[in-house]
Every structure is written in C-alpha cells, then in structure tokens.
ZADO-391633 format. One record per residue: y, z, x of N, C-alpha, C in turn. Coordinates in steps of 0.001 Angstrom, whole numbers, padded with zeros to 6 digits, always signed. Last residue first. Layout:
N
YZXYZXYZX;...
# end
This chain:
425
-032665-002632-023936-032277-001890-022727-030930-001213-022938;-034888-002476-026596-033543-002876-026181-033135-002005-024994;-038272-002546-025336-037259-002081-026260-035912-002582-025754;-039721-005661-024095-039343-004250-023996-038529-003831-025221;-042474-007829-024396-041088-007534-024758-040834-006025-024705;-044226-010500-023375-044234-009046-023249-042800-008578-023354;-046003-013306-024310-044706-012631-024377-044907-011122-024301;-047494-016284-023277-047660-014837-023429-046292-014172-023348;-048103-019303-024777-047106-018537-024052-047341-017063-024329;-049698-020671-026469-050023-020759-025047-048934-020134-024178;-048640-020445-028980-049764-019567-028665-050149-019623-027184;-045074-020459-029366-046319-021134-029005-047402-020123-028615;-042700-019221-029684-043552-019319-030875-044926-019895-030549;-041262-019538-027393-042041-018305-027512-042857-018247-028804;-039870-021836-027955-040930-021891-026954-041851-020680-027109;-038113-020828-029802-039031-021884-030256-040146-022106-029239;-036603-018952-028370-037619-018495-029322-038570-019602-029770;-034616-019181-026523-035931-019718-026165-037008-019392-027194;-031339-019923-026353-032305-019304-027259-033676-019950-027017;-030013-019919-022965-030318-020534-024249-031339-019725-025043;-028429-019516-020649-028844-018389-021484-029191-018879-022898;-029684-021654-017978-028778-021302-019065-029331-020141-019877;-030844-022872-015598-030543-021453-015717-029576-021075-016813;-031304-025473-015014-032352-024779-015765-031937-023369-016146;-029767-028380-014427-029450-026997-014752-030550-026392-015606;-029519-031144-014278-029697-030380-013044-029420-028894-013271;-029460-032864-016384-028330-031940-016262-028367-031146-014973;-031677-034399-016793-030569-035012-016085-029386-034097-015869;-032493-032950-019913-032905-033714-018730-031716-034430-018102;-031257-029896-020838-031088-031318-021076-031505-032075-019826;-033591-027224-021356-032439-027834-020706-032403-029309-021056;-036074-025571-021274-034906-025376-022146-033693-025950-021415;-039114-027409-021081-037956-026823-020416-036840-026642-021437;-041923-026702-023216-040787-027524-022804-039784-026715-021977;-045406-026273-022480-044144-025770-023025-042966-026532-022435;-047466-029303-022464-046944-028079-021856-045720-027566-022619;-049723-031101-023198-048750-030531-024130-048188-029230-023564;-051428-031847-021245-050866-032933-022057-049820-032426-023039;-052377-029498-020184-051374-030244-019409-050775-031419-020173;-052801-026634-021818-053064-028051-022055-052014-028862-021302;-054184-023529-021466-053177-024438-020909-053611-025874-021120;-054652-020849-023528-055198-022147-023143-054053-023036-022669;-054805-017391-022635-054169-018523-023300-054783-019801-022766;-055383-013879-022948-055802-015211-022558-054941-016252-023275;-055390-010495-021825-054797-011561-022626-055210-012914-022065;-057750-007750-022005-057008-008808-021292-056418-009819-022274;-057236-004520-023482-057900-005820-023486-057078-006835-022684;-056958-001590-021470-056454-002481-022513-057153-003826-022388;-056737+001544-020281-057734+000511-020563-057256-000327-021738;-053251+001728-019467-054564+002364-019550-055581+001245-019744;-050180+001563-017584-051226+000975-018436-052518+001770-018356;-047466+003875-017844-048532+003285-017040-049621+002718-017938;-044435+003095-019419-045694+003843-019487-046748+003130-018645;-042237+001557-019621-042356+002313-018376-043636+003144-018344;-043154-001650-021065-042642-000279-021111-042826+000379-019763;-043595-004429-023088-043182-003968-021763-042674-002550-021917;-046200-005948-025033-045112-004994-024882-044832-004747-023404;-047658-008111-027400-047338-007847-026002-046106-006969-025875;-048630-008922-029855-048422-007484-029623-048192-007156-028148;-046865-011845-031171-048036-011078-030776-047697-009619-030511;-044698-013368-031570-045182-012665-032758-046422-011821-032442;-044229-014760-029342-043355-013610-029565-043769-012810-030791;-047504-015568-027984-046268-015849-028716-045455-014574-028908;-050089-013405-027287-049733-014813-027486-048552-014945-028434;-051151-011009-026832-049739-011155-026462-049256-012584-026658;-053578-009586-027599-052985-010686-028371-051489-010776-028086;-054581-007340-026477-055298-008579-026209-054745-009772-026951;-052816-005450-027070-054159-005253-027615-054998-006505-027424;-050780-004707-024158-051105-005444-025373-052467-004987-025868;-048370-004399-021533-049311-003778-022471-049600-004762-023602;-047010-004291-018257-047533-005073-019382-048485-004222-020227;-044323-002133-017197-045724-002547-017181-046067-003344-018432;-041657-001568-014870-042121-001799-016243-043519-002413-016185;-040018+000655-012635-041119-000279-012908-041437-000353-014396;-036739+000801-011636-037651+001313-012658-038764+000304-012915;-034362+001891-009385-035393+000894-009629-036462+001490-010539;-031062+002378-009642-032310+003104-009862-033372+002077-010241;-028315+001841-007482-029355+001271-008339-030556+002204-008438;-026341+002565-005772-026682+003525-006829-027756+002991-007788;-025911+000403-004131-026565+001579-003553-027028+002555-004636;-026644-002841-005265-025813-001648-005398-026582-000423-004919;-027830-005209-002754-027893-004548-004057-027057-003260-004072;-024421-005101-002001-025429-005670-002894-026752-005711-002151;-021365-003142-001931-022586-003702-001349-023419-004367-002442;-019114-002316-003259-019106-002221-001805-020327-002877-001156;-017350-003989-005946-018417-003154-005406-018376-003215-003886;-015339-004547-008807-015462-004535-007354-016566-003579-006938;-015790-006532-011666-015891-005213-011060-016059-005355-009555;-014409-008175-014484-014807-008224-013073-014821-006804-012519;-015743-008177-017829-014729-007796-016843-015309-007991-015445;-017397-008118-020168-016601-009292-019791-015429-008928-018888;-019183-006463-021275-017823-005940-021135-016856-007060-020779;-020893-008830-021243-020868-007857-022335-019516-007180-022361;-021180-008901-017693-021282-009575-018987-021459-008533-020088;-019209-008419-015119-020074-007612-015978-020088-008229-017371;-019153-010106-012114-018689-010153-013498-019696-009410-014368;-018374-008763-008916-019364-009216-009895-018771-009151-011291;-017631-008853-005601-017015-008963-006922-018058-009533-007871;-017632-007179-002538-018445-007721-003628-017644-007714-004927;-015899-006010-000688-016639-007208-000300-017400-007881-001442;-012524-005142-001577-013959-004835-001613-014772-006100-001387;-009961-006168+000808-010529-006149-000536-012000-005740-000486;-009201-006493+003365-008921-005188+002784-009538-005046+001392;-009649-009091+003969-010648-008139+004450-010377-006715+003969;-007394-010318+002846-008716-010604+002283-009761-009585+002733;-004830-010171+003750-005358-009013+003048-006772-009185+002540;-003838-012126+005348-003776-012362+003897-004283-011177+003088;-002471-012674+008102-002984-011448+007491-002827-011572+005981;-003533-015684+009718-002617-014999+008809-003264-013721+008264;-005068-017326+011355-004681-016010+011849-003666-015283+010994;-006117-019712+010574-004713-019706+010995-004244-018348+011515;-008767-019217+010009-008441-020457+010726-007000-020507+011219;-008968-016747+008691-009881-017067+009789-009436-018261+010625;-006782-016685+006821-007095-015557+007699-007883-016006+008922;-006872-019147+005560-005649-018753+006253-005916-017605+007225;-009452-019016+004405-009177-019962+005499-007912-019578+006268;-009070-016949+002500-010136-016890+003500-009824-017781+004700;-006977-017862+000947-006840-016565+001611-007871-016429+002738;-008175-020188-000026-007049-020300+000893-006808-018984+001628;-010123-019163-001757-010531-019925-000582-009401-020004+000445;-008468-017920-003686-009475-017162-002956-009854-017870-001659;-006990-020136-004620-006299-019022-003957-007279-018200-003125;-008999-021731-005759-008203-022246-004642-007514-021111-003886;-009967-020147-007860-010833-020445-006722-010022-020915-005518;-009101-017972-009906-008316-018919-009107-009084-019170-007812;-011775-017874-012385-010913-017293-011362-010118-018386-010660;-012932-017359-015619-012475-018366-014667-011506-017718-013689;-013285-015190-017231-014470-015694-016529-014111-016740-015481;-011066-014669-018666-011163-013999-017373-012389-014445-016580;-011439-015872-021131-010683-016610-020107-010779-015976-018727;-014901-015210-022207-013460-015029-022183-012776-015735-021032;-017530-015723-022571-017196-014617-021680-015699-014445-021475;-019451-016404-025286-018156-016715-024696-017718-015506-023872;-022658-017657-026051-021849-016547-025550-020560-017046-024914;-024564-019479-026666-023833-018891-027795-022848-017820-027359;-024197-021372-023791-025026-021129-024963-024179-020610-026110;-021256-020173-022387-022590-020691-022115-023478-020359-023301;-017837-020415-021655-018861-020268-022685-020162-020903-022218;-016186-021008-019641-016137-019622-020112-017246-019354-021117;-016763-023091-016784-016948-022792-018201-016747-021304-018478;-016416-023398-014052-015958-024472-014929-015929-024060-016397;-017504-021762-012074-016094-021603-012417-015536-022729-013288;-020104-023833-010807-019312-022609-010718-017919-022775-011302;-022879-024959-012009-021512-025475-011909-020564-024278-011966;-024997-023294-012513-024915-023900-011184-023536-024520-010943;-023174-020990-014620-024392-021713-014241-024218-022275-012835;-021598-017713-014561-021589-019159-014434-022990-019726-014261;-020106-015281-014378-020965-015593-015524-021166-017100-015648;-020272-014740-010737-019608-014869-012029-020584-015190-013139;-020111-013137-007773-021089-013552-008779-020402-013555-010139;-019424-013187-004395-018807-013335-005716-019871-013864-006671;-019274-011527-001312-020135-012038-002387-019356-012062-003691;-018813-011729+002243-018300-011456+000900-019248-012087-000113;-018729-010551+005514-019570-011163+004479-019056-010743+003114;-017112-009074+007076-016961-010522+007189-017854-011269+006202;-017761-006478+006997-016664-006897+006124-016500-008414+006116;-019549-006178+009030-020113-006324+007685-019038-006736+006679;-018091-005688+011282-018401-007084+011004-019026-007265+009623;-017893-002969+011638-016800-003642+010943-017110-005079+010586;-019684-002982+014627-019127-002182+013537-017925-002902+012936;-021550-006039+015188-020732-004919+015631-020137-004202+014422;-023168-008008+014044-023442-007582+015410-022582-006419+015907;-024966-008062+011013-023654-008085+011674-023744-007389+013029;-027295-007974+009579-027402-008422+010965-026053-008503+011673;-026478-007245+007050-027342-006330+007785-027374-006672+009271;-025146-009543+006311-024394-008296+006456-025187-007292+007307;-027242-011278+006089-026239-011542+007124-025381-010301+007366;-028551-010054+003889-029199-010095+005197-028208-010391+006324;-026744-010271+001753-027245-008955+002152-027851-008977+003547;-026178-013095+001702-025138-012081+001825-025702-010776+002380;-028705-014262+001370-027934-014538+002576-026827-013504+002783;-029538-013295-001156-030313-013009+000056-029453-013173+001308;-027526-014315-002842-027786-012878-002790-028537-012501-001517;-027684-017096-002375-026441-016362-002118-026707-014873-001965;-030406-017676-003129-029885-017957-001805-028658-017140-001468;-030831-017069-005867-031410-016219-004811-030817-016449-003431;-029491-019149-007441-028870-017848-007182-029500-017049-006036;-030005-021650-008355-030209-021401-006930-029662-020035-006491;-029293-021672-011029-030697-021880-010664-030993-021471-009229;-027080-019304-012324-027267-020357-011321-028748-020454-010965;-026307-017300-013956-027206-018304-014524-027405-019489-013584;-024567-015788-012479-025744-015105-013047-026750-016101-013601;-023650-017723-009578-023467-017297-010960-024723-016614-011464;-022061-017440-006310-023116-017872-007214-022773-017407-008631;-021062-017496-002905-020691-017537-004315-021846-018065-005148;-020136-015902+000002-021278-016434-000719-020955-016366-002211;-018077-016380+002591-018019-015972+001185-019177-016670+000485;-018475-015381+005988-018852-016247+004866-018532-015576+003535;-018523-015404+009541-017869-014958+008308-018148-015931+007161;-021448-015139+011380-020503-016124+010848-019853-015581+009573;-023622-014526+013369-022440-013709+013074-021312-014622+012600;-026968-014937+012541-025727-015625+012891-024541-014770+012454;-029319-014023+011625-028924-013521+012941-027638-014191+013432;-029768-015368+009315-029525-013938+009211-029111-013320+010534;-030445-017946+010146-029096-017678+009637-028782-016196+009647;-033151-017773+010802-032174-018057+011851-030766-017663+011403;-034332-017255+008396-034631-016341+009503-033659-016549+010662;-033372-019506+006902-032871-018156+006662-033159-017182+007802;-034334-022091+007175-033114-021734+007901-032815-020243+007862;-037077-024339+007240-036579-023001+006959-035324-022716+007778;-038332-026634+007880-037108-026762+007093-036503-025404+006737;-040610-025878+009188-039637-026669+009934-038330-026861+009190;-041971-024710+007135-041465-023845+008189-040413-024575+009015;-042810-026933+005725-041758-026095+005153-041160-025177+006208;-044682-027933+007622-043671-028811+007022-042500-027980+006492;-046442-025886+008173-045482-026264+009205-044371-027150+008658;-046468-024299+004907-047123-024767+006124-046051-025162+007130;-047084-023134+001713-046239-022983+002902-047029-023383+004137;-048346-025804-000347-048334-024414+000088-047518-024344+001371;-048161-028471-000780-048025-027604-001954-048208-026126-001633;-047493-031171+000414-047374-029841+001037-047105-028807-000059;-047600-033342-001261-048693-033156-000299-048686-031748+000296;-045182-033143-002614-046437-032919-003346-047606-032683-002409;-043375-033724-000538-043287-032467-001279-044615-032143-001973;-044168-036321+000160-044353-035223+001109-044297-033871+000405;-043389-037724-002143-044797-037669-001763-045055-036500-000806;-040630-037313-001923-041354-036896-003135-042843-036751-002817;-039978-038525+000509-040023-037059+000462-040642-036537-000835;-040100-041274+000019-041050-040665+000959-041113-039157+000833;-039943-042796-003108-039316-041807-002234-040334-041202-001282;-039536-045128-004833-040580-044984-003821-040057-044046-002742;-039035-045802-008352-038631-045282-007048-039830-045206-006105;-039315-046359-011062-039030-047439-010132-038608-046999-008753;-040172-044379-012650-038732-044630-012679-038325-045634-011601;-042829-044324-012103-042442-044603-013484-040943-044856-013621;-042905-043442-009511-043193-044859-009760-042744-045262-011157;-042465-040750-009867-041415-041541-009236-041643-043036-009444;-044913-039983-011141-043615-039835-011801-042560-040746-011184;-047254-040015-009775-046890-041241-010488-045505-041161-011121;-047665-037490-008794-047296-038527-007828-046846-039809-008514;-048645-036038-010911-047229-035921-010590-046764-037026-009646;-050970-038141-012800-050607-037097-011838-049118-037123-011506;-049006-037477-015715-049925-036974-014694-050669-038160-014084;-045940-037014-017463-046909-037882-016799-047774-037097-015810;-043956-035533-018540-045304-035271-019039-046366-036129-018353;-041582-036479-017545-042046-035177-017060-043488-034900-017471;-041163-038731-019102-041711-038915-017762-042228-037602-017186;-039988-037647-021365-041287-038309-021485-041957-038442-020114;-037610-036757-020278-038506-035785-020909-039912-036361-021062;-036412-039142-019405-036913-038168-018430-037897-037179-019054;-036162-042174-019868-036550-041104-020789-037221-040015-019948;-033433-043736-018163-034797-043213-018158-034993-042157-019252;-030803-044412-018031-031708-045425-018567-033151-044939-018654;-029374-042374-016806-029321-042487-018263-030333-043472-018827;-029103-042044-014105-030303-041496-014729-030435-041861-016200;-027976-044005-011458-027810-043709-012889-029128-043212-013475;-027090-042850-008130-027872-043641-009075-027700-043136-010507;-024840-043259-005466-025283-042414-006569-025932-043279-007646;-026163-045008-002557-025136-044715-003563-025721-043850-004662;-028414-045325-000975-027173-044848-000359-026123-044420-001370;-031607-044174-002223-030717-045189-001657-029473-044552-001077;-031580-041529-004511-032340-042629-003940-031399-043726-003445;-030394-039481-005854-030114-039567-004428-030822-040743-003762;-031277-039581-008500-029842-039564-008213-029554-039941-006769;-034080-039365-008221-033470-040587-008769-032009-040671-008331;-034215-036757-007213-034771-037866-006430-034182-039194-006906;-033165-035316-009335-032417-035373-008080-032907-036518-007200;-035165-035664-011253-033786-036049-011556-033005-036262-010260;-037357-034469-010046-037348-035921-010152-035937-036420-010462;-037109-031831-010400-036531-032347-009164-036562-033870-009139;-038577-031182-012601-037240-031710-012856-036519-032102-011570;-040827-029977-011571-040907-031394-011935-039533-032009-012163;-041237-027897-009097-040218-028141-010118-040214-029633-010456;-044212-026101-008407-043427-027315-008228-042491-027531-009404;-044331-022848-007237-044554-023695-008420-043641-024918-008334;-043514-021420-004988-044820-022064-004969-045129-022937-006172;-040951-020517-005661-041988-019562-005250-043386-020159-005376;-040519-023491-006728-039990-022191-007137-041069-021155-006855;-039835-026305-004723-040828-025370-005247-040139-024061-005594;-037686-027680-003658-038304-028212-004883-039446-027356-005443;-036177-024597-004516-036297-026024-004810-036757-026737-003543;-037309-021938-003794-036436-022214-004940-036507-023669-005391;-038870-021559-001566-038620-020396-002415-037911-020747-003714;-038936-023800-000044-040160-023480-000773-039966-022302-001732;-036315-023897+001167-036706-024804+000079-037955-024407-000688;-034452-020838+001438-035404-021780+002020-036071-022599+000927;-031999-020820-001260-032650-020230-000093-033526-021278+000588;-029098-022817-002206-030494-022393-002347-030972-021645-001109;-025856-021859-003030-026703-022359-001950-028137-021905-002158;-023433-021589-004457-024706-021894-005148-025715-022499-004174;-021512-022173-001513-021575-021843-002939-022889-022350-003544;-020209-021040+001507-021349-021705+000861-021502-021230-000582;-017736-021135+003351-017823-020701+001956-018964-021483+001304;-017170-019982+006766-017721-020884+005751-017649-020256+004363;-015738-020170+010054-015928-019485+008769-016440-020480+007745;-016070-021583+012552-015429-020269+012489-015720-019504+011207;-017173-023594+015018-017466-023281+013616-017096-021827+013374;-016916-023909+017721-015770-024246+016889-015943-023844+015420;-019296-023399+018943-018180-022508+019272-016970-022745+018369;-022134-023602+016801-021059-024284+017516-019906-023309+017759;-024737-022604+015867-023713-021776+016509-022727-022564+017364;-026934-023375+014427-026757-023982+015754-025600-023352+016547;-026743-022211+011966-027802-021712+012849-027703-022290+014257;-024828-023685+010641-024427-022400+011236-025476-021873+012202;-026223-025799+009516-025434-026045+010719-025039-024746+011415;-027329-024448+007302-028197-025058+008313-027433-025260+009617;-025021-023767+005925-025816-022694+006516-026811-023239+007535;-024011-026332+005203-023199-025365+005951-024064-024338+006661;-025992-027544+003708-025649-028139+004998-024810-027182+005843;-026028-025864+001368-027161-025903+002296-026730-026425+003672;-023733-026670+000086-023806-025324+000633-024909-025229+001659;-024508-029145-000631-023339-029085+000243-023115-027650+000744;-026497-028564-002406-026880-029184-001134-025738-029089-000130;-024341-026127-003577-025683-026652-003748-026154-027283-002425;-020928-026790-002500-021963-026112-003270-023270-026865-003335;-018351-026045-000046-019202-026928-000833-020339-026171-001476;-016898-025753+003272-017051-025376+001873-017972-026365+001185;-015712-024454+006432-016482-025386+005606-016577-024861+004195;-013549-024554+009329-014124-023900+008160-014898-024924+007359;-012905-024454+012752-013443-025236+011640-013961-024295+010558;-010641-024614+015404-011240-023753+014375-011640-024605+013169;-009255-026206+017157-010492-025594+017624-011148-024655+016635;-007170-027604+016203-006814-026349+016869-008053-025580+017320;-007126-031149+016629-007829-029952+016158-007354-028715+016912;-006123-033433+017703-005434-032908+016522-006052-031613+015991;-007814-034155+019737-006471-033701+020105-005703-033113+018926;-011181-032891+019449-010135-033872+019145-008746-033285+019388;-013191-031052+019756-012654-031662+020984-011520-032658+020718;-014051-030317+017235-013408-029320+018078-012750-029889+019313;-015347-032640+016299-014060-032221+015733-013319-031296+016694;-017705-032587+017861-016784-033733+017932-015401-033322+017440;-018861-030170+017067-018502-030360+018466-017517-031519+018635;-019310-030674+014327-018421-029584+014762-017941-029808+016192;-021169-032774+014532-019871-033000+013886-018873-031927+014299;-023323-031478+015730-022679-032595+016434-021293-032879+015860;-023913-029627+013648-023483-029168+014978-022755-030280+015727;-024711-031395+011607-023582-030499+011412-023023-030018+012743;-026930-032567+012776-025770-033404+012469-024529-032550+012234;-028630-030279+013014-028189-031025+014184-026959-031865+013923;-028877-029485+010278-028452-028547+011312-027886-029295+012514;-029725-031841+008921-028439-031222+008599-027968-030233+009658;-032104-033186+009067-031078-033530+010053-029795-032706+009915;-033699-032204+007006-034225-032160+008372-033171-032480+009431;-032546-032295+004319-032494-031096+005159-032799-031295+006641;-034033-035208+003021-033405-033905+002773-033617-032906+003908;-033112-038069+004622-034294-037289+004288-033797-035857+004155;-031619-041179+005077-031533-039862+004452-032927-039292+004195;-031051-042803+008115-031894-042712+006928-031838-041300+006372;-028098-044458+009491-029301-043643+009525-030025-043621+008191;-024532-044182+008747-025737-044863+009220-026937-043919+009152;-022462-043734+005849-023041-043253+007107-024301-044029+007462;-021413-044347+003416-021094-045256+004517-021658-044792+005851;-023967-042956+001508-022649-043555+001509-022474-044532+002651;-026473-041673+003763-025820-041703+002453-024434-042316+002584;-027493-041355+006292-028209-042212+005357-027622-042295+003972;-026115-038169+006785-026922-039255+007355-027663-040030+006250;-023337-037515+004562-024453-037116+005405-025266-038346+005814;-019937-038292+004741-021229-038669+004158-022338-038204+005099;-017373-035852+004870-018293-036715+005605-019529-037023+004770;-014097-035051+004772-015255-035217+003888-016173-036265+004502;-011805-032888+006087-012717-033971+006443-013907-033958+005497;-008513-031957+006296-009687-031906+005419-010547-033126+005719;-006496-030032+008166-007131-031346+008149-008421-031214+007356;-003752-028141+006832-005146-028260+007249-005523-029734+007350;-001264-027713+005632-001419-027581+007074-002847-027528+007560;-001037-028240+002973-000892-026840+003399-001230-026637+004877;-001651-030843+002552-000281-030417+002259+000002-029023+002806;-004384-030676+003051-003518-031350+004026-002056-030976+003798;-005300-029399+000706-005324-028698+001984-004438-029359+003029;-004746-031338-001321-004351-029932-001471-004266-029250-000109;-006018-033651-000394-004556-033617-000492-004062-032170-000540;-008690-032773-000594-008157-033265+000664-006637-033216+000690;-008989-032236-003270-008924-031096-002357-008417-031525-000980;-009012-034907-004251-008018-033936-004723-007863-032782-003729;-011188-035989-002915-009873-036621-002790-008771-035636-003167;-013207-034284-003788-012815-034270-002378-011478-034960-002153;-013252-034975-006554-012943-033606-006114-012491-033585-004656;-013924-037706-006651-012623-037244-007142-012263-035861-006607;-015481-038954-003603-015491-038485-004988-014145-037870-005352;-016172-040039-001171-014992-040576-001849-014965-040148-003314;-018578-039162-000249-017386-038438+000201-016102-038954-000423;-021428-038795-001948-020312-039727-001827-019028-038982-001468;-023345-036753-001723-022929-037182-003061-021684-038063-003062;-024069-035437+000507-024856-036632+000197-024402-037296-001099;-021472-034118+002665-022062-034301+001341-022958-035535+001259;-019573-031727+004180-020589-032738+004472-021436-032909+003211;-016337-030813+004793-017324-030944+003715-018285-032054+004105;-014213-028725+006652-015218-029785+006654-016132-029675+005434;-011034-028180+007677-011985-027796+006632-012931-028981+006450;-009409-027253+010685-010153-028266+009919-011013-027595+008866;-006079-026575+011927-007461-026198+011616-008087-027219+010675;-004175-028730+014118-004381-028061+012838-005840-027614+012710;-001574-029525+016361-002994-029242+016160-003159-028399+014905;+000964-032157+016143+000450-030816+016360-001043-030719+016125;+003082-034026+013840+002417-033799+015128+001878-032372+015210;+002224-035000+010485+003101-034288+011424+002358-034122+012738;+000965-035145+007805+001693-036221+008492+002741-035585+009398;-002180-033607+007686-000729-033441+007573-000032-034546+008386;-004879-035680+006490-004191-034958+007555-002729-034722+007219;-008079-036334+005638-006785-036099+005002-006015-035180+005952;-010663-038619+006280-009825-037532+006770-008485-037518+006041;-014024-039373+005767-012655-039600+005308-011831-038372+005682;-016650-040525+007869-015844-039418+007354-014490-039923+006889;-019992-041447+008618-018672-041832+008124-017941-040634+007530;-021863-041294+011637-021636-040845+010271-020187-041117+009887;-024030-043083+013745-022661-042775+013383-022567-042392+011915;-026536-042316+016157-026200-042655+014775-024761-042244+014489;-026995-041220+018675-026340-042517+018586-025992-042963+017185;-027894-038671+018762-028913-039724+018885-028323-041117+018725;-025660-037110+018333-026244-037084+019674-027313-038150+019869;-023315-039092+016411-024275-038010+016565-024947-038127+017931;-019866-039965+016038-021182-040205+016658-022026-038934+016719;-018085-040909+013280-018348-039746+014123-019744-039887+014715;-015631-043032+012164-017019-042985+012634-017201-041827+013620;-013823-042947+009203-013809-042585+010621-015252-042396+011072;-013189-043782+006590-014349-044329+007299-014237-044123+008810;-009645-043293+006770-010877-043470+006015-011952-044137+006866;-007055-041191+006892-007863-042006+007796-009248-042095+007185;-003829-040560+005558-005265-040745+005355-005857-041569+006494;-001336-037973+005291-001767-039306+005722-003295-039358+005721;+001067-036211+003396-000347-036418+003726-000563-037846+004218;+003676-033802+004090+003226-035071+003545+001802-035335+004065;+003702-030230+003692+003462-031439+004490+003231-032667+003600;+003844-027927+002209+005079-028388+002854+004924-029705+003602;+002540-025865+000245+002435-027335+000346+003714-027947+000898;+001798-022881+002211+002491-023583+001132+002410-025099+001332;-000442-020249+002894+000089-021559+003270+000637-022290+002053;+000634-016989+001783-000365-018045+001907+000310-019366+002243;+002426-014633+003720+002399-015564+002597+001337-016627+002828;+001050-011589+004906+001569-012926+005172+001441-013802+003927;+001975-008518+003280+000981-009480+003754+001626-010846+003976;+003353-005390+003910+003617-006762+003498+002586-007700+004108;+002315-002337+002698+002234-003254+003834+002413-004679+003328;+002244-000780+000453+003486-000806+001194+003478-001732+002392;-001191+000000+000846+000000+000000+000000+001240+000000+000880;
# end
C-alpha cells in the first residue's frame, strides 16, 4: 500500500510489418514468421507465438499490432510443415528443437533486447513448454494456456483410452492449410470400426493417426514425446491458464504445482501463477455454458494481465504482478473470483467415496450409490458393451470441446451405462 507501481506500456508506437521472414533451423529447414515491430530504432523485447493454425490469423494480426504499439516485437511463426514453413508436420516431435532454434535466432538479432516471452493456447501452449525444456538463454517468461499434459495422459489418449474425436483435429491439420470439417458426417464416422479406417473415410492418410493407434500403451514412442519430467525442472516464470470445463485442464494444474515445487531458490515459487475460470477450452470468451450463466465477472481483462506479466519480465517494470496472490480461481455458484496461495489448496480435506449397489447400477434409474461408507458384501454390476451402438459424446462434432457442463441424463438412461450417484454435496 502506498507504493506507486510503474505504468503499463502504452500504445505510443507506429507499427511496421515484415512478413514471411525465414528463420533457419539447425537442420537447414526454414520456418516462416510474420513480424510486427515498433516503427522506431532500438532494441525491443519479443513476444513469440508458434502455431500450426496459420500465423496470418485474425487474432495474431490483432495482437501483433497491440503489442508492437506498446514497444514489443510480436512474432507469429508457422510451425514446421504448416503454412509457409518448410519441412513436414508431425505433432510435437520437432517443437522443442524448433522452439529453441527460433529463440536462439531471435536473441541474436540487432533489434532484440535479448528477452523473449511467449503465449498461446492448446497446441500453441504445448509448443511453449516443449521449447522451455531446452533452456535457451533468451527465453524469459511464458503464458501457456489450456496446455495439455504429456500426450498419453490427455490427447490423443485420455489416460490410455483413445479419443476418437481426435479425428476432427487430424482433418483440420492435414496438409499445410486449415481444412474444412463441415462436409463430413463426423458422428457417423465415429461409429466406424476398425478405428484405422476412420481417416480413410474422410479421405485422409495421416501417418500419425496410424502411429497413435499402433502405440496403444505407454512405450518409447510416447516417452519420446513426453515433456513434463523435463519441464518440472525448468526455472521458467509462467502463468498457467485453464478453465473448469477445459478438456486439457490437467496440464495447467500439473505444470503449475510441479514447476512451483521445483523452483530453484527461495521466492522463485512466486514466478508460477495459475488462473482457472468458468471456461471451456476456449478461454475467456463466454459467460454462459450449457444452462448456466456465470455473469459478466466471468470475463477478465486478459490483455492487461498478460501485459503486466510481460512488462515485468521483459521490460523490467514494477507492475506489481508478483505482489498478487499466485492463484486465482473462479468459484462457480457464488460466481466470484477468489485469490489463493497454492494449488491444490492446503486446507483441502480429501474424502474417499465408494461404489455401492444391489447389482443394478445400470442407468440413472438403477440403485447405484456413492457414499463415504465402506463397501460390504454387495453384488457385482454388469453391462453389455455393443461397439455398434456406443453411448454418444455430449458435444457437437467438429467443436473440439468435450468438457461442457451439458445435461447428460439421456446418456444415463441407457442400460449399458453404470451410474453411481452421491447425495447432494
């Protein structure tokens, strides 16, 4: 209290553009980048976005101008094999090395002040954390949003169960440009067996779809794409952002708590921040999900939060960001934001719940129960799985979103679904 904080960077610069800048990788492949720069002499910090989703998209164009006006160089780069970049795209395997090579190239340019920040969500969050494991001297701070954990834990496998809806992403990302999903009846295609035929049904021939299916348990293939054991030992300031209904939520929660634990010196735990809102995978766009409206307070000023982070780490401004509590979570029902000091919360009381039934937990109309009472001798529950008629996903095909708070009762009416229900919590 009473301490004056530095003013956040203001839009005082004109903007100049450099498009399709070729950045060489260590193996000779060149990646394409669009640069938005302050139209002024001098060295500036860099904000880097590496994306497989076309670096000439509306959001990056808008954010490029926003940051360049405020004294940053904003670089949006097509990842290997996508857009205008050379090479062949294969998920994840090149992102650590290509990210490192890009950082090293940027840091040596005459217009760079030697400090690089990064941002982006989902795969664009993934590329940040993969690159962080290489520890470029220029890579200073990141904001990974809705970032999945290691791939076998979430996508394309969910703790070992294959996500058939990943076919949507395979279609979208096939080739160099963004593909159209609307011409396919995806819900019908999800029912095809064997799974290997799904991509053929949509006219695709993806090498990684086949590899995903061939490696249906954790092995060297997935171990080679793992980043978390390496990331947790990286001393990199980060704001991890996710939503309560984000499909990829585990990544942000795991990375925040583990990177905080591995902070290398006293006080460094403040360098890890966590924000969890009432959002799906698309962060900070909606106040209403399903039948629930979380109010206007559900939307935060994302630009201000990010600018406070970058101004502190990349420009050395005292924005007060490290004086704030490290965890901000949205409390649904009360519909308010609450500050916390850690995650998981230190005051959490862990309570085991147990399955109970009389052998008829089939459907929500059965007698399956969840309670804190220890189970005794009870009849087993059984159901018949028919692969020709599986329970449906509660989502719109092509939406890339499974984590909504939708009414699932029509699925729970099925006899091939076991339901164990607690009292009201």
